[in-house]
C-alpha positions as CSV (number, residue, x, y, z in Angstrom):
1,M,-19.5,-4.2,-22.6
2,S,-16.3,-2.5,-21.3
3,I,-16.4,0.8,-19.5
4,R,-14.5,2.4,-22.3
5,I,-17.2,1.5,-24.9
6,K,-19.9,2.6,-22.5
7,L,-18.2,6.0,-22.1
8,L,-17.7,6.3,-25.8
9,L,-21.4,5.6,-26.5
10,S,-22.6,7.9,-23.8
11,F,-20.5,10.8,-24.9
12,T,-21.5,10.2,-28.6
13,G,-25.1,10.2,-27.5
14,M,-24.6,13.4,-25.6
15,L,-23.0,15.0,-28.6
16,V,-25.8,13.9,-31.0
17,I,-28.5,15.1,-28.5
18,S,-26.7,18.4,-28.1
19,L,-26.6,19.0,-31.8
20,L,-30.3,18.0,-32.2
21,V,-31.3,20.4,-29.4
22,F,-29.3,23.1,-31.1
23,V,-30.9,22.6,-34.5
24,F,-34.4,22.4,-32.9
25,T,-33.7,25.6,-31.0
26,A,-32.6,27.3,-34.2
27,C,-35.7,26.2,-35.9
28,L,-37.9,27.5,-33.1
29,F,-36.0,30.8,-33.1
30,T,-36.5,31.2,-36.8
31,I,-40.2,30.4,-36.6
32,A,-40.6,32.9,-33.8
33,T,-38.7,35.5,-35.7
34,T,-40.5,35.1,-39.1
35,G,-43.9,34.1,-37.7
36,D,-44.3,31.4,-40.3
37,I,-43.3,27.7,-40.2
38,H,-42.2,28.2,-43.8
39,G,-39.7,30.7,-42.5
40,V,-37.5,27.8,-41.6
41,R,-37.2,27.0,-45.3
42,D,-36.8,30.7,-46.1
43,F,-34.2,31.3,-43.4
44,Y,-31.4,30.1,-45.5
45,K,-32.5,32.3,-48.4
46,V,-33.1,35.4,-46.3
47,H,-30.0,35.2,-44.2
48,Y,-27.5,33.2,-46.3
49,Q,-28.1,34.5,-49.9
50,I,-28.2,38.0,-48.6
51,N,-31.8,38.5,-49.5
52,P,-33.0,41.2,-47.2
53,L,-36.7,41.1,-48.1
54,T,-39.5,38.9,-47.1
55,E,-41.7,37.3,-49.7
56,Q,-44.3,40.1,-49.6
57,E,-41.6,42.8,-49.9
58,E,-39.9,40.9,-52.7
59,S,-43.2,40.7,-54.6
60,I,-43.7,44.5,-54.4
61,F,-40.1,45.0,-55.4
62,L,-40.5,42.9,-58.5
63,E,-43.6,44.9,-59.5
64,L,-41.6,48.1,-59.1
65,K,-38.7,46.6,-61.0
66,Y,-41.1,45.7,-63.8
67,L,-42.3,49.3,-64.0
68,A,-38.8,50.5,-64.0
69,K,-38.0,48.3,-67.0
70,N,-41.2,48.9,-69.0
71,E,-42.8,52.2,-67.8
72,P,-40.1,54.1,-66.0
73,D,-42.0,57.4,-66.0
74,E,-44.7,55.8,-63.9
75,L,-42.2,55.9,-61.0
76,Q,-42.7,59.7,-60.9
77,D,-46.4,59.4,-60.1
78,K,-46.7,60.4,-56.4
79,E,-50.1,58.7,-56.0
80,L,-48.8,55.4,-57.4
81,L,-45.7,55.6,-55.3
82,T,-47.8,56.4,-52.2
83,E,-49.9,53.4,-52.9
84,Y,-46.9,51.1,-53.1
85,D,-45.4,52.7,-50.0
86,F,-48.6,51.9,-48.1
87,K,-48.3,48.3,-49.0
88,L,-44.7,48.3,-47.9
89,R,-45.4,50.0,-44.6
90,T,-47.9,47.2,-43.7
91,V,-44.9,44.9,-43.7
92,R,-42.6,47.4,-42.0
93,A,-40.6,48.4,-45.0
94,G,-40.4,51.7,-47.0
95,L,-40.0,53.0,-50.6
96,Y,-37.4,55.4,-51.9
97,V,-37.2,56.7,-55.5
98,R,-34.6,59.1,-56.9
99,R,-33.9,60.8,-60.3
100,E,-30.3,61.8,-60.8
101,N,-29.4,63.7,-57.7
102,D,-33.0,64.6,-56.8
103,Q,-35.4,62.8,-54.5
104,V,-38.6,61.8,-56.1
105,F,-40.2,59.9,-53.2
106,E,-39.2,58.9,-49.7
107,S,-41.4,56.9,-47.3
108,N,-42.1,58.3,-43.9
109,T,-41.2,54.9,-42.5
110,M,-37.5,55.5,-42.7
111,N,-37.4,58.9,-41.0
112,Q,-33.7,59.1,-41.9
113,P,-32.4,62.6,-43.1
114,E,-29.0,61.1,-44.1
115,L,-30.5,58.4,-46.2
116,E,-29.9,60.0,-49.6
117,A,-26.3,60.8,-48.8
118,N,-25.5,57.2,-47.9
119,L,-27.2,55.5,-50.9
120,P,-24.8,53.7,-53.3
121,P,-23.9,55.3,-56.7
122,Y,-25.8,54.4,-59.8
123,D,-25.1,51.0,-61.3
124,L,-27.1,50.7,-64.5
125,N,-25.7,47.2,-65.0
126,N,-27.4,46.2,-61.7
127,N,-24.5,43.9,-60.7
128,Q,-25.6,44.1,-57.0
129,I,-29.2,44.8,-56.4
130,R,-29.4,43.6,-52.8
131,N,-27.1,44.8,-50.0
132,T,-27.0,46.6,-46.6
133,L,-25.9,50.0,-45.3
134,N,-25.2,51.6,-42.0
135,I,-26.2,55.1,-41.1
136,G,-24.9,56.0,-37.7
137,E,-26.0,53.3,-35.3
138,R,-29.0,52.3,-37.5
139,F,-28.8,49.4,-39.9
140,Y,-30.8,48.9,-43.2
141,A,-31.2,46.2,-45.7
142,Y,-32.4,47.0,-49.2
143,A,-33.2,45.8,-52.8
144,K,-32.7,48.4,-55.5
145,Y,-32.9,48.7,-59.3
146,D,-31.2,51.4,-61.4
147,F,-32.8,52.4,-64.7
148,R,-33.2,55.3,-67.1
149,Y,-36.3,57.4,-67.6
150,T,-37.6,57.9,-71.1
151,D,-35.7,61.2,-71.3
152,G,-32.4,59.5,-70.5
153,A,-32.2,60.6,-66.9
154,R,-30.9,58.0,-64.4
155,G,-33.2,56.8,-61.7
156,S,-33.3,54.3,-58.9
157,V,-36.1,52.6,-56.9
158,Y,-35.4,51.2,-53.4
159,V,-37.3,48.9,-51.2
160,I,-35.7,49.4,-47.7
161,R,-36.2,47.7,-44.4
162,E,-34.6,48.7,-41.2
163,R,-33.0,45.7,-39.3
164,S,-31.2,45.1,-36.0
165,P,-27.4,45.5,-36.2
166,F,-27.0,42.5,-33.9
167,G,-29.3,40.5,-36.2
168,E,-27.1,41.4,-39.2
169,V,-23.9,40.6,-37.5
170,T,-25.5,37.3,-36.4
171,R,-26.7,36.7,-40.0
172,R,-23.2,37.2,-41.4
173,L,-21.4,35.2,-38.7
174,L,-24.1,32.5,-38.4
175,P,-22.2,29.9,-40.5
176,V,-19.0,30.6,-38.6
177,L,-20.9,30.4,-35.3
178,V,-22.7,27.2,-36.1
179,L,-19.4,25.5,-37.3
180,S,-17.6,26.9,-34.2
181,L,-20.3,25.6,-31.8
182,V,-20.3,22.2,-33.5
183,G,-16.5,22.1,-33.4
184,I,-16.4,23.2,-29.8
185,A,-19.0,20.5,-28.9
186,I,-17.1,17.8,-30.7
187,V,-13.7,18.9,-29.3
188,G,-15.1,19.3,-25.8
189,N,-16.7,15.9,-25.8
190,V,-13.5,14.3,-27.2
191,L,-11.4,16.0,-24.5
192,L,-14.0,15.1,-21.8
193,Y,-14.0,11.5,-23.0
194,R,-10.2,11.4,-22.9
195,W,-10.1,13.0,-19.5
196,I,-12.7,10.6,-18.1
197,T,-10.9,7.6,-19.7
198,R,-7.5,8.6,-18.3
199,S,-9.0,9.3,-14.8
200,V,-11.2,6.2,-14.6
201,V,-10.2,3.5,-17.1
202,K,-6.4,3.9,-16.7
203,P,-6.5,3.6,-12.8
204,L,-8.8,0.6,-13.2
205,N,-6.4,-1.0,-15.6
206,T,-3.6,-0.4,-13.1
207,L,-5.8,-1.9,-10.3
208,R,-6.5,-5.0,-12.6
209,N,-2.8,-5.5,-13.2
210,S,-2.2,-5.3,-9.5
211,A,-4.8,-7.9,-8.9
212,E,-3.1,-10.1,-11.5
213,H,0.2,-9.7,-9.6
214,I,-1.5,-10.7,-6.4
215,K,-3.1,-13.7,-8.1
216,E,0.3,-14.8,-9.3
217,G,1.7,-14.4,-5.7
218,N,3.7,-11.3,-6.4
219,L,3.2,-8.8,-3.6
220,Q,6.4,-6.8,-3.9
221,F,5.0,-3.9,-5.9
222,S,3.3,-0.6,-5.0
223,L,0.5,1.5,-6.5
224,D,1.0,5.2,-7.4
225,L,-1.5,7.0,-5.2
226,H,-1.9,10.4,-6.9
227,S,-5.7,10.7,-7.3
228,R,-7.9,11.9,-4.5
229,D,-11.2,10.9,-6.0
230,E,-13.2,7.7,-5.4
231,I,-10.8,5.8,-7.7
232,G,-7.9,7.1,-5.7
233,Q,-9.6,6.0,-2.5
234,L,-10.2,2.5,-4.0
235,N,-6.5,2.3,-5.0
236,E,-5.5,3.4,-1.5
237,A,-7.7,0.7,0.0
238,F,-6.3,-1.8,-2.4
239,E,-2.7,-0.7,-1.6
240,D,-3.4,-1.1,2.2
241,M,-4.9,-4.5,1.5
242,R,-1.7,-5.5,-0.4
243,K,0.5,-4.3,2.4
244,R,-1.4,-6.1,5.0
245,L,-1.5,-9.3,2.9
246,Y,2.2,-9.0,2.3
247,E,2.8,-8.5,6.1
248,S,0.5,-11.4,6.9
249,I,2.4,-13.7,4.5
250,Q,5.8,-12.6,5.9
251,L,4.4,-13.1,9.4
252,R,3.2,-16.6,8.5
253,L,6.6,-17.4,7.0
254,R,8.3,-16.2,10.2
255,D,5.8,-18.2,12.3
256,E,6.5,-21.2,10.1
257,E,10.3,-20.8,10.7
258,N,9.7,-20.3,14.4
259,R,7.5,-23.4,14.5
260,K,10.2,-25.4,12.8
261,E,12.8,-24.0,15.2
262,L,10.5,-24.5,18.2
263,I,10.0,-28.2,17.3
264,S,13.7,-28.6,16.8
265,N,14.5,-27.0,20.1
266,I,11.9,-28.9,22.0
267,S,13.1,-32.1,20.4
268,H,16.7,-31.3,21.4
269,D,15.9,-30.2,25.0
270,L,13.6,-33.3,25.6
271,R,16.0,-35.7,24.0
272,T,19.0,-34.8,26.1
273,P,17.5,-35.7,29.6
274,I,15.6,-38.7,28.1
275,T,18.9,-40.0,26.6
276,N,20.7,-39.5,30.0
277,I,17.9,-41.2,31.9
278,K,17.9,-44.1,29.4
279,G,21.7,-44.4,29.7
280,Y,21.6,-44.7,33.5
281,I,18.7,-47.1,33.5
282,E,20.6,-49.3,31.0
283,G,23.6,-49.1,33.3
284,I,21.5,-50.3,36.2
285,R,19.9,-53.1,34.1
286,D,23.3,-54.2,32.8
287,G,24.7,-54.4,36.4
288,V,27.1,-51.5,36.0
289,A,25.8,-50.1,39.3
290,D,27.1,-53.1,41.3
291,T,27.6,-51.3,44.6
292,P,25.1,-49.5,46.8
293,E,27.0,-46.2,46.3
294,K,26.9,-46.4,42.5
295,M,23.2,-47.5,42.6
296,N,22.4,-44.5,44.8
297,K,24.4,-42.2,42.4
298,Y,22.6,-43.5,39.4
299,V,19.2,-43.1,41.0
300,N,19.9,-39.5,42.1
301,I,21.0,-38.6,38.6
302,I,17.9,-40.2,37.1
303,Y,15.8,-38.3,39.6
304,T,17.5,-35.0,38.8
305,K,17.1,-35.4,35.1
306,T,13.5,-36.4,35.6
307,M,12.9,-33.2,37.6
308,D,14.6,-31.1,34.8
309,L,12.4,-32.8,32.3
310,D,9.3,-32.1,34.4
311,K,10.3,-28.5,34.8
312,L,10.8,-28.1,31.1
313,V,7.4,-29.5,30.4
314,D,5.8,-27.2,33.0
315,E,7.5,-24.1,31.5
316,L,6.5,-25.1,28.0
317,F,2.9,-25.6,29.1
318,L,2.9,-22.3,31.0
319,Y,4.4,-20.4,28.1
320,S,1.8,-21.9,25.6
321,K,-1.0,-20.8,27.9
322,L,0.4,-17.3,28.3
323,D,0.9,-17.1,24.5
324,L,-2.7,-18.0,23.9
325,K,-3.9,-15.6,26.7
326,Q,-5.4,-18.5,28.6
327,V,-3.8,-17.8,31.9
328,P,-5.9,-15.5,34.2
329,F,-4.2,-12.7,36.1
330,L,-5.2,-12.2,39.7
331,F,-4.3,-8.5,40.1
332,E,-4.1,-7.0,43.5
333,H,-2.5,-4.0,45.2
334,V,1.1,-4.8,46.2
335,D,3.8,-2.9,48.0
336,I,6.5,-3.6,45.4
337,I,9.3,-2.7,47.9
338,D,8.2,-5.2,50.5
339,F,7.6,-7.8,47.8
340,I,11.1,-7.5,46.4
341,N,12.5,-7.7,49.9
342,D,10.7,-11.0,50.5
343,C,11.9,-12.4,47.2
344,I,15.5,-11.3,47.9
345,D,15.5,-12.9,51.3
346,E,14.3,-16.2,49.9
347,Q,17.0,-16.3,47.2
348,R,20.0,-14.8,49.1
349,Y,21.1,-17.9,50.9
350,V,20.5,-20.2,47.9
351,L,22.7,-18.0,45.8
352,E,25.4,-17.5,48.5
353,E,25.9,-21.3,48.5
354,K,26.7,-21.0,44.8
355,G,29.2,-18.2,45.5
356,I,26.9,-15.4,44.2
357,R,26.3,-12.2,46.3
358,L,22.8,-10.8,45.9
359,E,22.5,-7.0,46.5
360,W,19.3,-5.1,46.9
361,E,18.9,-1.3,47.4
362,A,16.1,-1.5,49.9
363,R,14.0,1.6,50.4
364,T,13.1,1.4,54.0
365,G,10.1,3.3,55.2
366,Q,8.7,3.9,51.7
367,S,5.6,2.2,50.4
368,V,5.1,2.0,46.6
369,Q,1.9,0.4,45.6
370,V,1.5,-1.3,42.2
371,V,-1.2,-3.5,40.6
372,A,0.3,-7.0,40.1
373,D,-0.3,-10.7,40.2
374,L,2.0,-11.8,43.1
375,E,2.6,-15.4,41.9
376,K,3.4,-14.4,38.3
377,L,5.5,-11.4,39.3
378,K,7.6,-13.6,41.6
379,R,8.2,-16.0,38.7
380,V,9.5,-13.0,36.7
381,L,12.1,-12.2,39.4
382,L,13.1,-15.8,39.8
383,N,13.5,-16.4,36.1
384,I,15.6,-13.3,35.6
385,I,17.8,-14.0,38.6
386,G,18.1,-17.7,37.6
387,N,19.0,-16.7,34.0
388,A,21.7,-14.3,35.4
389,Q,23.4,-16.9,37.6
390,N,23.7,-19.3,34.7
391,F,26.1,-17.0,32.9
392,M,28.5,-15.9,35.6
393,D,32.2,-16.1,34.7
394,K,33.8,-13.8,37.3
395,Q,35.5,-14.9,40.5
396,H,33.3,-12.5,42.5
397,K,29.8,-13.0,41.3
398,I,27.3,-10.3,42.0
399,I,23.6,-9.8,41.1
400,H,22.4,-6.3,42.0
401,V,18.6,-5.4,42.2
402,S,17.3,-1.9,42.4
403,A,14.1,0.1,41.7
404,V,13.6,3.5,40.1
405,L,10.4,5.4,40.8
406,S,8.5,7.8,38.6
407,P,5.0,9.3,39.1
408,E,3.4,6.6,37.0
409,W,5.8,3.7,36.8
410,V,8.2,1.6,38.8
411,T,11.3,0.4,36.9
412,V,13.0,-2.7,38.4
413,E,16.6,-3.4,37.3
414,I,18.4,-6.7,37.8
415,R,22.1,-6.3,36.9
416,D,24.8,-9.0,36.9
417,N,28.6,-9.0,36.2
418,G,28.5,-12.1,34.0
419,M,29.9,-12.6,30.5
420,G,27.4,-10.3,28.8
421,I,25.4,-10.8,25.7
422,D,26.4,-10.1,22.1
423,P,24.6,-6.9,20.8
424,E,23.2,-8.9,17.9
425,A,21.6,-11.4,20.2
426,I,19.9,-8.9,22.6
427,P,16.7,-8.4,20.4
428,N,16.2,-12.2,20.5
429,I,16.7,-13.1,24.1
430,F,13.0,-12.8,24.9
431,E,12.0,-15.3,22.2
432,R,11.0,-18.8,23.2
433,F,13.8,-21.4,23.3
434,Y,16.4,-18.8,22.3
435,R,19.9,-19.2,23.6
436,A,22.8,-17.0,22.8
437,E,25.0,-20.2,23.2
438,A,24.1,-21.8,19.8
439,S,25.1,-25.4,20.9
440,R,22.2,-25.4,23.4
441,N,24.4,-27.0,26.1
442,S,22.2,-27.3,29.1
443,T,25.1,-26.5,31.4
444,M,25.2,-23.0,29.9
445,G,21.6,-22.0,30.5
446,G,18.1,-23.3,31.2
447,S,15.4,-24.3,28.9
448,G,15.4,-21.1,26.9
449,L,11.8,-20.3,28.1
450,G,12.6,-18.3,31.3
451,L,12.9,-14.8,29.7
452,A,10.1,-15.6,27.2
453,I,7.8,-16.4,30.1
454,A,8.9,-13.2,32.0
455,S,8.2,-11.1,28.9
456,Q,4.7,-12.6,28.5
457,I,3.9,-11.9,32.2
458,I,5.2,-8.3,32.2
459,E,3.2,-7.6,29.0
460,G,0.2,-9.1,30.7
461,H,0.7,-6.5,33.5
462,G,0.8,-3.7,30.9
463,G,4.5,-3.0,31.4
464,Q,7.6,-3.4,29.3
465,I,10.8,-5.5,29.6
466,W,14.1,-5.0,27.9
467,A,17.8,-5.7,28.3
468,E,21.1,-3.8,28.1
469,S,24.4,-5.6,28.0
470,E,28.2,-5.3,27.4
471,L,30.3,-8.2,26.5
472,G,32.7,-9.1,29.3
473,V,31.1,-6.6,31.7
474,G,27.6,-7.8,32.5
475,T,23.9,-7.6,31.6
476,S,21.0,-5.5,33.0
477,L,17.4,-6.5,32.6
478,Y,14.6,-4.0,33.2
479,F,10.9,-4.3,33.6
480,T,8.3,-1.7,34.4
481,L,5.1,-1.9,36.5
482,K,2.3,0.7,36.6
483,R,1.9,2.4,40.0
484,A,-1.5,2.3,41.6
485,T,-3.2,5.7,42.0
486,R,-4.2,6.9,45.4
487,K,-7.8,6.3,44.6
488,E,-7.1,2.7,43.5
489,A,-4.8,2.1,46.6
490,R,-7.7,2.9,48.9
């Protein structure tokens, strides 16, 4: 059974129960008012046929009416009228009799001096023998009969009962009130059902349609999050799930593209040295190296290519372990200034042989402690410097190293005056196997893993690495290391 049907049945049940409770309460109220269970049956007669008298009062009134028709002069007998008035007083009513403009008898029950002045005029046709009248703030219901005495004088006999004004207003308005209450109950339940349906069923239908979209593989949609109730929270959680699912699929697609590109790059970078080695070995086998000098040259080239291949495999293995977080970091407190001095001294002479001047702004006499893995941090410096020397195109080749200190960080800059990097390529240079030179010529760069490994190592240290470059001017690579606090340095 759908939620809509369940809501419809529940609200219909609530409406029926409300009406039954209302009718039951009205019955109990009537019984409590009349004091008789048969009063429920008489309630309609008493209050809706404008019959102001109870059964006992009505019986006495009919006797008086009979006398007025057949023996009208008896209604001037004070003893007889007193006897009838006594019967009426036992049921909280009173008797009033008049002759022309004179009062014949008035019950002490009424105790109303203005009663005579407010009585209706004679109506010998007796078109309306039951009615009500107001005297000041007091309210009366009566039954009367107009007649003629034997001498022709007009007379009237009244059986009068004082009632509550509120009760009379209720009596007159009771049908309207009942219909209004029933109408309000029905309209209220319909509006409540519509509101609940719109606030529950409609969002659930939207959620179901969204689930259908996801099942069909369509994640490029969004849910309208307007509600702040439980349904709105459910929609918000579903929308977050959709976004994360979409992001995970996009990430998977990117990883798949990267995997394909990685396989292609690895294949290319491995095939090149293997092809060269194969070619030189075939040359030796075919007797092309027919002199000791050629043989020595071929062997040296094969050895060099083999070392390049071994280096590529080592870098690929290291990057894979770094990417999988399988390489442990052996952190220790290091004076970064002394560390860079040592690295520069090791590389200066090697670079000078290649015509590259290595500059370092040494800060003598100043100790700057950082927490780092010496071996891996040295690899970062060598990879960045090695990457810089591969793209030198100026006559005077310079690599400049400097360090900028802040209270929490040390920022190391390695700047070269090479050919620079295209601005569109800068965001990709730290990706594995990426080369700005699309042909992947090994003479214009290394394996494409150097900067990717440097990025992984710096991130493992909790720092950041980035690049700034201008075509034709040069490139600056920066990385940050967190300084050791005085307490840690001790």
